[in-house]
N, C-alpha and C positions, 0 to 999 in steps of 0.2 A: 364471526367477526368480519367487518367490512374494511378492506384496504382501499381507501378513497384517494384518488389522484387529485391533488390540489394544484400543483404547478409543475411544469417541465421547462428546462432551459438547456441550451448548449453552453457548458461552462467555459468554453474557450471562445467561440464565435460571439456569443452574446455579451462577453466582457472583454473583447479584444482590445478596446481602447483603454480599459482599466489596467491591463496587465503591465504596461510600462510603469504605472504607479507602484505596483507590487514589486517589480524589479528594483526600482529606485529605493524602496524601503528595505530590501533584503540584500542587495548586492552593492558593495563599495565601488567596484569598477566593472561595468557590463561589457567592456571591450573584449575581443578575442585574446586568448593566450596561445601563442604559437610554439612555445617551448615544448619539445618532446617530453612526454611523461607528465606534463602539467597542462596539456592541450585542452582548450575549450573554444568552441566556435563563437563565443559571445552570446549575448541574450537578444540580439535583433531577430525579429520574426519576419517572414515573407509577407508581402502584400496579399490580402485575402481575396485573390482572384477566384474564378470558378473552380480551378483545380485544387487550390488550397482549401477552399470551403468544403469541397467534397471529401478531402482528406480528413478534415476535422469533424465530419458528420457523426462519428460514434461518441463524441464527447458530451453525451446527454445525461442529465441527472433529473431525478424526480423527487418531489416533496409529497409524501403519502401519509395520510392519517391512518393510524392503526387502532384507534379506539382508546381504551383506558386500561391501566393496571393499578388496582388500588385507587388511591386518590390522584393518580398521575395520568395526564394525557400523554399518549405515545405517538411519536411521529417517526417515520422512516425516511431518512435522506438516502435515497437509492442511488448508489454510485457504481452499480455493477451491471449496467444494461448492455454494454458492448458485447455481442456474442463472440467476438474474437478473444475475449479475456475473462469476462464476468467478474472483474475486479476494478477497484478504483485506480489501479496503476495505469489505466488507459490515459487519464488526463495528463499527468506529467510526461508520459512516454510520447504522446503526440507532440507536446511542446518541445521535448528534447530533439526529436527527429526533425521537426520544423526548423529549429535553430540550426541543425546540421545542414538542412537543405538550403537555408539562406546563406550560410557560409560557403557552401559549394558553388552556388550561383554567383556569389560575389567574387570568389577567388579562383574558381576552377579546380581547387584542390580536393581530392577525395578524402572521405572521412569514414573510419571504422569505429563504431560505437562498441565499447567493451564493458561488460558489467558482470560482477558476481551476483548471484540471485538464489533465493530459496526455491524459486520457480516463477512466481507471479510477476515479479518485476521484469524478468527476462522475457516471459511470454508476451507481456504488453509491449516491450520494445520491439520484439520480433514482429508482432502484429502491426505496429506503427511503421516499421521499415517496409514491410510487405505492402502496406497501403500506399506509401510514398512511391514505391517502384511501380505499382499497378496504375497509379495516377499520373505517372510520367514526370513526377517532380524531380527525380534524379534517375540516373542509370545504375545498373548493377555494378559497374566499375567505380562509380562515384560514391555510392552509399552502401555500407555493409554493417553487419551486426554480429558480434561474437558474444556468447553468453557462457557462463560457467556456473553450473548448478550442482548441488550435492546429490548423491545417489538417493538420499532419503526423500527427495522431491520428485523422483522419477514419475510417479503417477499423476503429477500435476503438469508435466510438460505436454505441449500440444504440437501436433503435426499441422502443416499448412503449406503454403506455396514455397516457403524457404526450405522445407524439408522434402517436398514432393519433386521439385525440379532439381536434377543432378547438378547443374551448374550453380544454381543459387545455394544448394546445400553445401557445396564446397566453399563458396565465398562467405557463407554465413554459418559457421560451425556452431552446433549445439553441443557443448562440451559437458561431460558429467564427471564429477570428481568422486573417487571411490575411497577417500580417506575416512578416518574414524570420526572426526568432528566436522559436522556439516558447515559450521561457521568458518572453517578454515578456507573456504572458497574466497572469502574477502581478502585475507592476507596473501593467498596465492596469486590472485588477480592483480593485486597491487605490486607484488614482487615482479611479475611478468612485465607490467607496464614500466616499472622503473628500469628493468634490465634490457628491454627490447624495443621500447617505443622509438628510440632514435634509430635503431636498425631498420624498423619498418618504414620510417620516413625516408631514410637514406637509400634503401634498396628498392622500395616500391612507390615512394612518393605519397604514402598514405599517412594521414594524421590519425593516431590512435587516441580516442577519447574515452578515458576512464570516467564513466558518467555517474559513479556513485558519490555524488556530492549533495548534501542536504538541500542546498539552494535550488538544485535542479528539480526538486520535488515540491519545495515550499511554494514556489511561484504559482504553480498550477492549483495547489490546494487552497490558495487564498480565495479562489472563486467560490468555494463552499460558503464563505461568509457573505459574499456578494449575492449569491442565490438566496440564502436565507433572508437577507434584507428585502429582497423582492417578493419572496413567497409568503413570509410570515415574520414581519419586523419585530425584533426583540423589544424595541422601545414601546410597542403597543401591547405587550403581553406581560404575563407574570414571570417570576423567576424561572430560569431554564437550565437544564443540564444536558451536555452533549456526551454521549457514551460511545466508545470506540474500542474494538479489539485491537491491541497494539503489540508491536515488537519493539519499534523505536519511536512510535507516535509521530511519524512524519505528517500524517493527515491532520491530527489535532494541532500540531505546531503551525501548519500551513493555515488552518482555519483561524487560529489566533492572530497570525500575521495579517490575514485579511481583515480581521476586526480592527487591528491597529490602523490599517489604511482607512477604513470607514470612520473610525473615531477621529483620526487626524483631519479628515475632511469635514467633520461635523455632521455626518449623516447617520451616526449612531452614537448613543451615549455610553461612556465607559461604565456607568452604573448598571446598565442593562446587559453587560457582557455575561454570557452563560458560564456556568461552572463546567468542569470536565470530569468524566469517570473513565479511568484506565481499566481495561479488562484484559487479563492475561491468563496463561495456563501454567501448570506446575513445572513444565519443562524449562521455561524461561520466565520466572516471575520477577525478573530483575527490576523493572520500573516500579512495580508495587512495593517491593522490598526497599528500594531507594526512597520512595515517597513515605512509607510508613516507618521504616527503621533507620533511614539515613545511611544505608549501606547495601551493597549488592550481595553480601554474604548470606548464603543459604541457611546459616545458623539462625537467621532471623525468622525462618518458618516456625509456626507453632509446633509444639510437640505432638506428633501423631502416634497413636497406638494401634497396633494391628489386632483385630478381633479374630475370633475363632473361624469366621467366614472368610478370612483372608483380606478383608477390606481395612483400610486405614481411616481412622476417625480422629477428630479434634473438636473441642467446643470452646477453646480459649479465645479465638480471634475470628470475628465474623468477616474479616477481609480475605479469608482463605477458605478453601473447600472444607465443609464439614465431613465429607466422605469422599474417598478416592480409591481407585484400584491400585495405584502406585503413587508414591509421593514425588516422583520425578517423571511422571508420565508425559509423553509428547502427544498432546491432543491433535495438533496440526503442525507439521514441519515448517509451514510458512513463518511461524513465530520462533525464530531460531537465534535471535541476537542476545548475547550475554553482555552485561556491563555497557549498555548503550550510552554513547556520548551525549545523547539528547536528554538524558534524565534530569540534569540540573535545570535546564530550561523549562522542562515540563513541570518539575517540582515548584519552580518559582511562579509559574502561571497559576498553578493550583493554590499556592499560598496567597496569591493576590486576588484571584477571582473565585475561589472555592472549588470544591470537588473532592475526589477520593480515588481509591484504587481497589480493585477486587480481583481475586484469582478464582478460576472455575476449574472443575474437573470434568473428565469425560462422563463419569457417572451422573453428575449433576445435569450436564447437558442432555443426556439421554432420558433422565427422569422428566425433564421439562419438554422434551422434543415434541410429543403430541400436541401440547398446548401451544408451543411456539409455531408449529406447522399450521394450526388453526388460526393463529394470529395473523399470518400472512397468506391465508388460503386464497384470497381473492386477487393476489398478485398475479400478473400474467405468467410469471415463472415461479411457481410455488416450490417449497422445499419438497424433496422426494419422500414418498411414503416410507421407504426403508432407509433409516439413517446410515446404514452401511454403504449406500450408494453415494453418500456425500463425500466429495473430495476436498472441499474448501469449507472450513468451519467458522469463518470470521463472523458472519451474521448470527449464527447460532450461539457462538461464544458471547457476542455483545448482548444479545437478548437475554441469555441466561444470567449474565453478570448484572444486568439491570434488574431483573426479577429478584435475584438473590439480594441485591443491595437494598431494594425496596422492602423486601420481607424482613431484612435484618436491621432496618432502621437507619441505613447509611445514607438515605436520600431524604432531604427535607420534604415534609408533607406538602402536597399540592404543587410541587415543582414539575413543570412540563419536562419531558425527556425526549430528546432528539437522538435516535439511534443511527449512527453512520453505518449504512449497509455497504461496507467496503468490499465484500466479496462473498459469493456463494455459488457453487456449481457442483454438479453431480456427474455420474458416469456418462449419462446420455448427452451431456454438454461438451464432452472432451473426446477428440480423436487423438489417441496416443501415438506418438511417433514410433516407427519400427526401430528395432535395435540397430539396424544398419545406418539409421539417420543420426545416431549419437556417436560422439567422439569421446571415448574414455580417456581421462588424463589423471595423473598422479602428481606430476611435478611441473615446474616452470618450463622445463625443456620439452615436456609433452605438449604444452600450450604453444610453444614456439614452433614445434613441428606442424601444428595445425594451422598456424596463422602466417608463418613466414614462407 
């Protein structure tokens, strides 16, 4: 199978003049918020001088033909090209850091970005901060990053300049939470921000930016729609479906926000808006449950029966795995969000523009793995020969979900499918940080000890 490159764009620099339109469509007030605990640097971006352009260099995406599956043309929207992350989190992270840089330049006040993360979001922000410091866009005193990841994401964390240099390591702590529920990092980070942001500003003059805000991610992801309109306009094609492995579906929501901008400008027709396919795993199937059942309750899963071989099977609902090793298995800890607040918005988009949701199991992914590896064999960074070396399963999940959905009649015949390649990386792509570079935390007070 040939993976043919059709187009490549820098999703930030090539659409820099369009980003204010996206901000205007998504943000009621783009001005900075200086109140501790609610701080935001605003949505202004720096002038794209040589240093800024170099900083944004990794924000590249590719539109690649994958061939066909059944009656469906397959296209890969490759969003994982940055070697510092190999995930789509590169794009919003670069914009987040650029906004912080613009605020620092304008006010002289330092900013510490703070985020909970399953791993990838934090990795991308740390990569962006390291790039900004290396480019001289800010000094280590002015721009810092603190991340809080669950221990379950340990294998996804990456070493780099912020862990290798002792001074930068102290200023930019990589904290690991050892509690029982991975998702609790979100509540813990929010609690610390509410309790200590004012202290940090008063004692050290640092603005703590809790950056886990949907709008911080949607703005960058609107460029996916702009790129598609340049590479393969939907108005000139047949019906299309966009497939994405999701936890909260930030990427698809951003894509649809970009479509809103294009349609409002009259450069794309609402009638040609693609449908959406949500792909999830059994550990957190919440968005598919919400879409299909109207509730996050796991009682909405089909009735699985355990066979003599120890495997769980069901045939009642094609939207869920037919076979699984465990009915609550965690295929990839990246997808850890329960009861996502984004579900109502995504459900409404699917109700209006079409689409569906499907849940995949590890066993289904492994059964398809050789065929999926062949599907992307000509890509400059193919899937590893041994799936045990794979540390990020987003692409494999999405492709498995598409193939299952097609085979089970969940995709309209003849519909083109665009697979958002939001992430894949293997052992050879990741330099794991040493234990000494990690800061173990259990409580808000532990975070305070690391940051104050």
